[in-house]
N, C-alpha and C positions, 0 to 999 in steps of 0.2 A: 668765879661767881656762880658756877653751876650748882655748887653745894647749897646755895641759898634758894634754888628754885623750889617752889611749893605750889600745891594745888590751891586755887583761890576759891573761897566760898563767898556767897553773896555778902555775908557780914564782914568779910575781909576787904571788900572793894574800897570802902572808905579809908581803911588803913593804908592800902597801897596808894590810893590817890593822895593821902596826906603826906606820905613819905616822898612822893614825887614833888609835891608842892614845896616841901621843906628842903629841897635840894640835897636829899640824901646822897652821900658819896657814891653809892652804886649807880645813881642816875644823873650824875653831874654832866657827863659827856652827852648823854642822850638829850638832856634838857637844853643844852647849848645849841644842838642841831635842830631841835624840834620846830622852832619857828623861823628857821632860815629859808625853808622851801615854800614855794607857792602852791604846791600840791596840798591836798587835804589829808592830814595825818591824824590818826586817832588810835587810842588803846581801847580794846573792847573785848568782852567775853563772847562776842558774836551777836549780841542784841543791844545791851546798854553800853554807853560810852563811859569809860573810866577816866580818860583824859583825852584832850584834843588840842591841836595847834590852832593858832589864830585864824588861819585860812579856812579850816574846817568849821570853826565856830561862826565865822563871819558869813560863810556861804549859807548855812542853814538859818542864820539870823535874817539874811536877806529874803529868804522865802518863808519867814515868819515861823521858824521852828527853833526851840531851845533844846540843844542836844543833851543837856543834863537833867531835863525833866523826866520823871519816872515813865511817862507815857511814850517817850521817844524810844523806839527800837528800830534797828536796821532792817529787821525782818518785815516791818510794815512799810518802810519807805522805799525799799527796793521793788521796782515795778516788775510785774510778770510780763515779759516780752518773749514771745515764742520765735526768736530768731537766733541763729547760731552765734554762740559766744556770750550771750547774756545769761546771767544767773539771777536767782531770786530764792526766797525762802521756800524750801520744799523742792528744790531743783533735783530732778532724778531721784525723788523720794529720800533725799538727804537735806540736812540743813545746809544753807549756802556755804557757810564757813567750813563745815566738815568736808564738803565736796571739793572746795578749792584747796583745802589743806592737804588732801590726799591725791589730788590730780597732779599731772606732770607739767601743765602749762605754767608759764611765769605770771601770766595775768589773765583776768577775765573781764567781762564788761557788765556794768550795772546801769540802770536807768532810774532817775529820780524826777518826780514831778513836783514843781513848785510854782504857784501863782499861774497855773494854766500852761506852763511851758515844760517841755521834756528836756532834761539834761542827761547827757551821756558821759560816763566815766569809765576809764580803765581802772580796775581794782587789783592791787597786789596785797596779799595777806602773808604775814610771817609770824611764826611762833614767837611770843614775847620771851625774852631771855631769862627773866627772873621768876616766871610762874607758869604752871601748866594751865591750859584752857584759857589763856589770855593771849590776844593777838594784836599785832600792830598792822593796821590797814592803811594803805596809801591810795588815794583817789586822784587820778589825773583827768582833768576836764578835757574831753574831746568833742564837746557839743558842736563847736564850729566845724571841726573836721568832719564829724558825722553829717553835718548839714550839707557840706560840699559833696560828701560821698553819696548821701541820699538823693541830692539834686542830680548828680551825675548818673546814678542808677536809674532815677526816674526818667531822665532824658533818654538814656540808652534804652530803657524799657519802652518808652514812648515811641522812639524811632523804630524799635523792633516791632512794637504793637502796630504802629501805623503802616509799617511795611507789610505785616501779616494781613491787616485789614484791607490794605490796598490790593494785595494779591488775591485775597478772598473775594473782594468786590469785583475785581477784574475777571476772576474765574466765573463768578455769577453772571457778569455781563456777557462773557463769551458763551457760557452755557445757554443764556437766554437767546442770544443771536443764533446759535446753532440749532436750538429747538424750534424757534419761530421762523427761521429763514433758511433758504437754500444758499449755501456759500461755496464759491469756488475761487481759486486764484490762478492766473495765467502769467507766464513770463512775456517778455517783449516779442517773442516769436509766436505767441498764441498757444504755447504748450501748457497743459494743465499741471500745476505744481501742488495743488491742494483741492480736495472736495470733501465737504463735511458729510456726515452720515445721512442727514435729511435729503441732501441733493442726490446722493447715490441711490437712496431708497426710491425716490420718485422716478429717476431716469433708469433704474434697474441695472446699474453697474456696481461693481465693487470698487473700492478705492484703488486697489492694485491695477484694475483694468483701465482706470482713467489716468493714473499718473503717467506723465510724459506724452499722453495723447494730445493731438491738436484739437482745439475747441471746435473745429469744423466737423468733428465726429457727431455733433448734435445738430448739424445744419441740414435743412431740407435743400438738397442740391438745386431744386427748381426755384427756391424762394429766398433762402436766408444767407447764402454765401455773400452776395452783394451787400446785404444788410449788415453783416458782421464787419465786412471791410470798411463800410462807411462809418460804423461806430468807432473802430480802431483809429481811423483817420481823424475823426473828430477829437478823440482822446489824446492824441499826440500833443495837443496844446494844453494838456493837464486839466482839461475841463471834466466835470462830473457829468456822466450821461444818465438820463432817466428815460425809460420808455418801455415798450412791450416787444418781447422777442419770442420766436417760435423755436422749440427744440424737439428733436426726435429721440425717443428713448431706445434702449437696446433692442426692443421687440418691434420697433417701427411705429409705436404710438406717438401721436402728436400732443405736445404740451405747450401751453402759453404761459409766459411769466412776465410779471411786472418787475423790471430789473433796475437797480442802481449800480452803475459801474464807476468805481473810484480809482484813479491812478495813484499808486503808492510811490513816493519819492524817497531818495536817500537824503543825507544832510546837505548835499550839494544841490538839492532840488532837481535831481535828475530822476526821471521816471524809471523805475526798475521792474514793476509788475502792476497788474490790474486786479482789483478785488471786485467780484460780482456778488451782490446781495440780492436774492431773488425771492419772490412770492408767487406761488402758482395761482393762476387765474383762469385755468382751463375751463372749469365749470361756468365761470362768469362769461367767458367768450362764447361757450356753447349756448348758454342761456340767451345771450344777445342774438346769436345766429337764429335760435329758435323763435325769439320774439320777432325778428325781421321776417322769418319765414311765415310766422303766424299773421303778421301784418300783410304780407304778400297774399296769403291765402284769404285773409279778410277782404282785401281789395278785389281779389278774384271772385270771392263770394258775392260781394255787392255788384260787381259787373254782371255776374251770371244771373243773380236774382233780379237785378234791374231789367235785364233783357227778358227773363222769363215772365216777370210780372207785366212788362210792357206789351208783350205779344198777345196774350189773351185779352188784356184790357182794350188794346187797339181794335182787336177783332170784335169784341162786345160792342164798343162804341160805333164802329163802322156798320155792323149789321143792324144795330138799333136805329141808327140814322136812316139807313136805307128802308127799314121797316116803316119808319115814320113817314118817309117821303111817299110811299105807295099806300099809306093807310086808307086814304079816301077812295082808292080804286078797288080795294079788296072785295067790296060788296057787289061790284058789277063785273069784275074781270077775274075769271078762274085762274088765269096765268099769274095775276098779281097775288091771289090768295096762296098759290103754291110757292111763289117766290118768298112771300112773307113767312110761310111756314119753314122754308129752308133757312132763312135768315135767323128766325127765332131758335131753330134747332142748333144752328152753329153758335149762336150767342149762349145758349144753354150749355153746350158742350164746353165752350171756353170758360164759362162761369165755373163749371165743375173742375176744370183743369186749374183754374186760379185758386179755388177753394182747397183742392188737394195740395197745391204748392204751399199755400199759407199754413195748412195743417201740418205739413211736414216740417216747415220752418219752426213752427211753434213747438212741435214735439222735440226736435233737436235742441232748440233753445232751452226748453225746460230741463232736458236731460243734462246738458252741459252746465247749467246753473244749479244742479243737484236739487231741483224742485220737483222732479218727476216722482210721483208716489206709486209704489208697487203694493198691490193687495194680494199677497201670496196665500193661496189656499189649495185644497185638494179638489181637482175637477176631472170630469170624464173627458179623456182625450178624443174619443170618437165623436162626442157631441161638439167639441170645439172645431174639429176638422170638418164635420158636416156643415156647421154654420158658416165657416170660412168659404167652403166650396159654394154654398147657396148664395152667399153675399156677392160673389164674383160672377155668378151665372149671367148677369146682365151685361157683362163685358164681352160676351161671346157674340159679336155681331158680324164676324167673318164666316162666310159659308163654308170655306175650305178648312176650317179648324175643328177637330173633334175635341170636346171638353168632357173629361171623364173622371169619376172618383172611384177608387178601388180600396175597399176596406178588408184587410186580411185578418182583422180581429173585431169581435162584436162589441167589446167594451174594455175599458182599462182606465186606470187613474194615475194622474201625475200631479206634482206640486208646481203651481205656476200662478201668474196673474192671468186670469181668464181673458180679459180684454186685450192685454198686451200680446199674449200668444196668438190670439185671433188676428190682431193687427199685423203681426209678423207674417203669418201665412197669407193674409190678403195682399201684403206688399209683394211677396214672392209670386203669387198668382198674377197680380197686375203687371208685374215686370214681364212675366212669360207672355201675356197677351200683347204687350207693347212690342215685343220683338219676334212674334210668331205670325206669319202671314198665311201659312198653310201647314197641314200636318196634324199635330195633336198637342194637347196640354193635359197631362195626366197627374192627378193628385192621388198619392198612395199612402196608406197608413199600415204599417206592419210592426211586428215585434221581433227584436233581435236580442237574444239573451235577456238581460234585465233592463233593456231599453226599448222605448217606442221610437220608430223611425218615420218621420214625415218627409215624403219626397214630392217635389214640384218639378216635373220633368216636361220639357218642351222640345219641339223640332225646329226651333227658331234659328236665328242667324248665328247664335253662339258667341263666345267671348274669346278674343285673341289670347294666346298663352302668356304673353308679356303683360297682360292686364289682370290676370287672375289674382295675383298677390295683392293688388291695390283696389280691387273692385268694391270692397266694403268700406273704403275710406270716404269721408264726406266729399261730395262734388266730383268724385271720380266716375268716369263713364268709359265703357268699352271703346266707343268711337266718338270723336268730336261732333259728329253729325247726329248723335242720338238725341232724342227728345227727352225732356225732363231735366231735373236738377242734379241727379245722382245722390239724392238723400235717402231714398227708400231702403237700399241695402245697408246703408250706414246705420239707420234706425234699427233694422233687423239685428245687426251685429251688437249694437249697444244693449238692446233688450236681452239678447241671448247671454251676454256676459253677466248681467245682473241675475238672471234666473237660472244660471248654471246649465244652459243649453248649448250643446256643441253644434256649430253651423259650418257647413263645408259646401264646396261646389266643384263639380267636374264639368268641363265644357271643351268644345273644339269648334273652330270657326265653320259656319255653314252646316253644322251637324247637331245643333241644339245644346241645351244646358240641363243640368240636374242639380238643384239645390236640395240639401238634406239637413233636417233638424233632428238631433239625437237627444231624447229626453229620458231621464231616469224614471223607471217604473216605480210607482208608490205602492207599497204593500200595506193593505188595510188589515 
């Protein structure tokens, strides 16, 4: 039959089809087998259908296509699917039938869409025996099999994807815990088996330094050994512990943590280790301690101020009452007039003390509430010191005290608040008079390099060495028996900080004190 093989032209398709239909002897065996298979079988030139078996015709009829219509071509119905094994027109820059006819595989796969459904077929193509460029194609329906395969692949992919997503989420959770918490694990003997980076950073250890160390390495021997032992004892019942613990870092620093301790069990519900999840609250604890200290200082302040206010007020009331009692006698009795004068002088003195106390409290209160206003300008330092000196001359009522001003420069200028600097110097001079019974109080203004130095030096009782560091703190006094509230020097220090003035003191007990203000010279 090979000698009858000829190239087929489009005009010859109908002749070939006619010969097949007429049961030409060359096709009699072919025709008898053509309709016995359930596979879809057709004779084609690669696009149009020359002949087809009943299964082929019925399949396309079911999806509302007529295989013998001129518009029907295999190139248009084979779907482009970019998956291994599928072919379509233009596959690898060749017509689908050219590719399959030259390839070594026994079959390929094609996909056909009909009525919204995708059908999968294995396709086998063979050269037609009786003519060139004519092929016999056999389509085997594998739609259901591919459905099972796709379902299986989807499930496997879903399982894999879920596993990956779960691992990804778990990694994120672990990272979040590690970033936001300090985490350690210990075994049943209290030995550290794990410490995350955040924990190591805070406690200033490396992971290698902590591994296998007992947790008591963090304990304050005086406080937390017993605390840890009580925690472990509680957790033996598999209870979760929540509370506050104190740890000591590698350098001896104290840290406080809000901790949750979780016992970790195996499948037999036996505790095998403990997980510590901690958050540092050191600053919070310190803030609480500071608040308690401030509350204590506030209570001390009110006790002190109440006492200080009560003393001059009681004196004023008593002296006023006594003055009133002898009021009618003062015109006739010289002794009563002298006594009245003494009472009024004492009342006046206590009134001034009370006024000074209230003014100091107001000054401190305004400063602490940031309401104190500073009017910084350029002023003559000699003029300020002179005025301060003259303002305090009335305090020199003790005969054994020499009060003297020494000016080592005639004029000079500084940047300051005139009235605040004046108040600072007056406070220092008043303090000197308060604690000097004999000797001298000397105010000196001098120039040292680019600075002016104001010294207030006295020969008074002096300040104990252990009190020098705290003498500028509010309510601090050198001795508990000292008069006043201890606010004057505090105000001096606060004003000095605002105006960039350096204040210092040298003193020794029974040898007097010297307070020094160093102010930058202003160049005009």
